[in-house]
VEXDREN-2710 file (C-alpha; in Angstrom, 1 decimal):
% VEXDREN-2710
k/r/px/py/pz
1/MET/0.0/0.0/0.0
2/LYS/2.8/2.4/0.9
3/THR/4.5/1.7/-2.4
4/LYS/1.3/2.5/-4.3
5/GLN/1.0/5.8/-2.4
6/ASN/4.6/6.7/-3.2
7/PHE/3.9/6.0/-6.9
8/LEU/0.8/8.1/-6.8
9/SER/2.6/11.0/-5.2
10/LEU/5.3/10.8/-7.9
11/ALA/2.9/10.4/-10.8
12/PRO/2.4/14.2/-11.4
13/LEU/6.2/14.7/-11.5
14/ILE/6.7/11.7/-13.9
15/LEU/3.9/13.0/-16.2
16/LEU/5.6/16.4/-16.2
17/VAL/9.0/14.9/-17.2
18/LEU/7.4/12.9/-20.0
19/ILE/5.6/15.9/-21.3
20/LEU/8.7/18.0/-21.3
21/SER/10.8/15.2/-22.8
22/ASN/8.3/14.7/-25.6
23/HIS/8.1/18.4/-26.3
24/PHE/12.0/18.7/-26.3
25/ALA/12.3/15.7/-28.7
26/TYR/9.8/17.1/-31.1
27/SER/11.4/20.6/-31.0
28/GLN/14.7/19.0/-32.1
29/ILE/13.0/16.9/-34.8
30/ASP/11.5/20.0/-36.2
31/LYS/15.0/21.3/-36.8
32/SER/16.1/18.2/-38.6
33/THR/16.3/18.4/-42.4
34/ILE/17.5/16.8/-45.7
35/GLY/18.9/18.5/-48.7
36/ILE/21.4/18.7/-51.5
37/LYS/24.8/20.3/-51.6
38/GLY/27.7/21.0/-53.9
39/GLY/30.9/23.0/-54.2
40/MET/34.5/23.2/-55.1
41/ASN/37.4/21.0/-54.2
42/LEU/41.0/22.1/-53.9
43/ASN/42.9/18.8/-54.2
44/ARG/46.4/17.8/-53.4
45/ILE/47.7/14.2/-53.6
46/SER/51.2/14.4/-52.1
47/LEU/53.8/12.3/-53.6
48/TYR/57.0/11.6/-51.7
49/GLU/59.0/10.6/-54.8
50/PHE/58.3/13.8/-56.7
51/GLU/59.2/17.3/-55.7
52/ASN/57.0/19.2/-58.2
53/LYS/53.3/18.8/-57.5
54/GLU/50.3/21.1/-58.2
55/ASN/47.0/21.6/-56.4
56/ARG/44.1/21.0/-58.7
57/ILE/40.6/22.3/-58.6
58/GLY/37.7/19.8/-58.7
59/TYR/34.1/19.6/-57.5
60/HIS/31.7/17.6/-55.4
61/PHE/27.9/17.3/-55.2
62/GLY/25.3/15.1/-53.5
63/ALA/22.8/14.9/-50.7
64/PHE/22.8/15.2/-46.9
65/ALA/20.6/14.7/-43.8
66/ARG/20.9/16.8/-40.7
67/LEU/19.4/15.0/-37.6
68/ARG/19.2/17.6/-34.8
69/LEU/19.5/15.4/-31.7
70/THR/19.9/18.1/-29.1
71/GLU/20.0/21.9/-29.0
72/ILE/23.7/21.9/-29.6
73/PHE/24.4/18.7/-31.5
74/ALA/23.4/17.2/-34.8
75/PHE/24.4/14.0/-36.7
76/GLN/24.9/14.6/-40.4
77/PRO/25.5/11.7/-42.9
78/GLU/26.1/12.5/-46.5
79/VAL/26.6/10.9/-49.9
80/LEU/28.8/12.8/-52.4
81/PHE/30.4/12.4/-55.8
82/SER/33.8/14.0/-55.5
83/THR/36.8/14.5/-57.9
84/ALA/40.5/14.4/-56.9
85/ALA/43.4/15.2/-59.1
86/THR/47.0/16.2/-59.1
87/THR/49.8/16.9/-61.6
88/ILE/53.3/15.4/-61.1
89/GLU/56.5/16.2/-62.8
90/TYR/59.4/13.8/-63.1
91/ALA/62.6/13.3/-65.1
92/GLY/62.3/10.7/-67.8
93/ASP/65.0/9.0/-69.9
94/LEU/65.1/11.8/-72.5
95/GLU/63.1/14.7/-71.1
96/SER/61.0/15.9/-68.2
97/ASN/57.4/14.7/-68.1
98/ARG/54.3/16.1/-66.5
99/VAL/51.4/13.6/-65.8
100/ALA/47.9/14.5/-64.6
101/VAL/46.2/12.0/-62.3
102/HIS/42.4/12.1/-62.1
103/LEU/40.3/10.2/-59.6
104/ASN/36.5/10.1/-59.1
105/TYR/35.1/8.9/-55.7
106/VAL/31.8/8.3/-54.0
107/ASP/32.4/9.8/-50.5
108/LEU/30.3/8.8/-47.4
109/PRO/31.0/11.4/-44.7
110/PHE/29.6/10.9/-41.2
111/LEU/29.8/14.2/-39.2
112/GLY/28.9/15.5/-35.8
113/SER/27.9/19.2/-35.8
114/PHE/28.5/21.1/-32.5
115/TYR/26.4/24.3/-32.5
116/LEU/28.1/27.4/-31.0
117/SER/25.0/29.5/-31.9
118/ASP/21.6/28.9/-33.5
119/ASN/23.1/28.9/-37.0
120/PHE/26.9/28.3/-36.7
121/SER/28.5/24.9/-36.0
122/LEU/31.8/23.2/-36.0
123/GLN/31.9/19.8/-37.7
124/VAL/34.1/16.8/-37.1
125/GLY/33.9/13.2/-38.3
126/ALA/35.1/10.5/-40.6
127/TYR/34.4/9.3/-44.1
128/GLY/34.7/6.3/-46.3
129/SER/35.2/6.5/-50.1
130/TYR/35.0/4.1/-53.0
131/LEU/36.9/4.8/-56.2
132/ILE/34.4/4.5/-59.1
133/ARG/36.7/5.7/-61.8
134/SER/40.4/6.3/-62.1
135/ALA/41.4/7.9/-65.4
136/LYS/44.7/6.7/-66.6
137/GLY/47.5/9.1/-65.9
138/LYS/47.5/11.5/-68.8
139/SER/50.6/13.3/-70.0
140/ALA/50.3/17.0/-69.4
141/THR/52.9/17.6/-72.0
142/ASP/51.3/15.3/-74.7
143/SER/54.6/13.6/-75.1
144/GLU/54.5/10.1/-76.7
145/THR/57.3/9.1/-74.4
146/SER/55.3/9.9/-71.2
147/PRO/54.0/6.6/-69.7
148/SER/50.4/6.4/-68.5
149/ILE/49.5/5.3/-65.0
150/SER/47.3/2.2/-64.9
151/GLN/44.0/2.2/-63.1
152/ASP/45.3/-0.8/-61.2
153/ARG/47.7/1.4/-59.3
154/PHE/45.0/2.9/-57.1
155/ASN/43.2/1.6/-54.1
156/LYS/39.5/1.2/-54.5
157/VAL/38.7/2.1/-50.9
158/ASP/39.7/5.2/-49.1
159/MET/39.0/6.4/-45.6
160/GLY/39.9/9.4/-43.4
161/ILE/38.9/12.3/-41.2
162/ILE/37.0/15.5/-41.8
163/GLY/36.8/18.8/-40.0
164/GLY/35.2/22.1/-40.8
165/ALA/32.5/24.7/-40.1
166/SER/29.1/25.6/-41.4
167/ILE/26.7/28.5/-41.1
168/GLU/23.0/28.1/-41.8
169/PHE/20.4/30.7/-43.0
170/ARG/17.0/29.2/-43.2
171/THR/17.1/26.8/-46.2
172/LEU/20.7/27.7/-47.2
173/SER/23.9/26.7/-45.6
174/PHE/27.6/27.5/-46.4
175/GLY/30.7/25.9/-45.2
176/LEU/34.4/25.1/-45.4
177/ARG/35.9/21.7/-44.8
178/TYR/39.3/19.9/-44.7
179/LEU/39.5/16.2/-45.7
180/LYS/42.5/14.0/-45.0
181/SER/42.8/10.3/-46.0
182/LEU/44.5/7.9/-43.6
183/LYS/45.8/5.5/-46.3
184/PRO/47.8/5.9/-49.5
185/VAL/45.9/6.5/-52.7
186/GLY/48.1/4.0/-54.5
187/ASP/47.9/0.3/-54.2
188/THR/50.9/-1.8/-53.2
189/HIS/53.0/-3.1/-56.1
190/THR/56.3/-5.0/-56.4
191/ASP/59.0/-3.7/-58.7
192/GLY/61.5/-5.8/-60.7
193/GLN/63.8/-6.0/-57.7
194/GLY/61.1/-7.4/-55.4
195/ILE/60.6/-4.1/-53.5
196/ASN/57.0/-3.2/-52.5
197/TYR/56.0/0.4/-53.1
198/ASN/52.8/2.5/-53.6
199/PHE/52.3/4.9/-56.5
200/PRO/50.9/7.4/-55.8
201/ASP/52.6/6.8/-52.4
202/ASP/50.8/9.4/-50.2
203/LYS/47.4/10.5/-49.1
204/ARG/44.5/12.5/-50.5
205/GLU/44.0/16.0/-49.1
206/VAL/41.1/18.2/-50.0
207/TRP/39.8/21.6/-49.0
208/GLN/36.1/22.0/-49.8
209/VAL/33.9/25.1/-50.0
210/PHE/30.2/24.2/-50.3
211/ILE/26.7/25.5/-50.4
212/GLY/23.7/23.4/-49.3
213/LEU/19.9/23.7/-49.9
214/SER/17.5/22.2/-47.4
215/PHE/14.1/20.9/-48.3
216/LEU/12.5/20.6/-44.8
END
């Protein structure tokens, strides 16, 4: 009997907590959204073996979902088509050669957004990528003596970390991000002397500037 009385005395408080929790949850759900986004990539694929490299401009586009879980935190998964490229220069047998490397990825970023104000957030997370197309290395000098780089030289799967910031204005959002892969772009190969090496031998780095459009 005493237990029943204690429960009845706590019932109004429990009901109040449930009502407030329900209201809070729905208020955050109302801030969740889906949309599309796109922007510019400034790519760099560093290559240890070559001193002369160039940053190359590319692009990305795709879709995102922003799930506002609390007042200050949101989970944001995305799916993006993204291009990466670099130009390398090396000394051949007869002349210097310049080769452009072009890679096309499907990126799957998973980000946590930490809101410092109602419309400004810092983002951090990780991504996984799949290489859907790797154009053969194309001579930037159009020299017949410049060798091409086979598609087999590149890893199909990439993964890494992302950090950046975003500002939101109603249905529009703008942001800046830095992406860094954690594994070499090139696949492991064995040369004629039995030595394992990667070509390209370093990791993908991308600065992204983007604009997003929300539908909800």
